[in-house]
N, C-alpha and C positions, 0 to 999 in steps of 0.2 A: 593392202604394200601406203608406205606414207608418201604422202608429194612430197618431191624433193624442188623447192626455186629452183638452185642449185641447178639440176639435170637439164631445169627447163628453158637456164640462157642459155644451161648447151645450144643447145635448140637453137634456140635467137641469136644467134654469132651464130656455128655453122649455115648459117643463110645470108646470113651478112657480108657488102663485098670487102672488102680489104678498105683499111686503109677505117674504120672504127675504133669505136677509145674509150675510156671508162675516166668518166668527171668522181674527186671526191669536193661532196657537196659539204661545208660545215654548215648546218644545218641539223637540231634534236631529232629524233626520229628515235620509235617503236617500235618490237615486233614481238608476236607473239614464237617461245622455242617449241618443239616439240613435248611439253609439259601439258604447254596451255600458257605457260607465265609468259606475261611480260617483260620484257627485257629492254633499256634505256640504254641507246647510244647519241651521240654526241656530235655525231656528222654520220654519213651516207656514202656510197655508192650508185650512179649510175652508170648504163649505156648508152651513148651513142654512137650514127651512123655516121657516117666520115664527113657529109656538110652539112653536121654540125646536128640534128638531129634529134631529140630523145624518145629511146627505141619502147614501147609499148612494154612492160613490167622488168625492167631493165634496172630497176631497182634495188641491190640490192645494203648490206651492212660486210659482206667474211668479203674482200676480196683471196685470201688465200686460204676462201672454203672452194671461193672458187677455179683461181689458178691451179685449185687441187682439180676439179673434174674435169678440166684442160688441160688436163695434166702437164704442164710446164709453171717454172721459177714462178713465183708472182714479179721477182725483175723482168720479165720475162712482158708485163702485158702491159697495153698500151692506152698509161695512165698517165693524162693532160691538163690543166686545170682546164676549166671550165666553169661561168657564172653563175652563181648561189640560182635560186629557185627553189617555188614555194613547193610541200607538197612530201 
């Protein structure tokens, strides 16, 4: 069975206190897809705790994929503005 980062994000979110949120970071990033091909993105998303701390392993690119594993509509995800960060 292949590693699924979005399933890991689901487990991470389940351990968070209420108030966690997602921020869109407008910086380019890249990742390997399941075929081993490098895919470029103009932005990424990151999970944050209620007090604004970045959550380890909380970087991802597909908001709709996270919504799907959480069984929520994309509109229900707590996306907020957050200052850009590097990485």
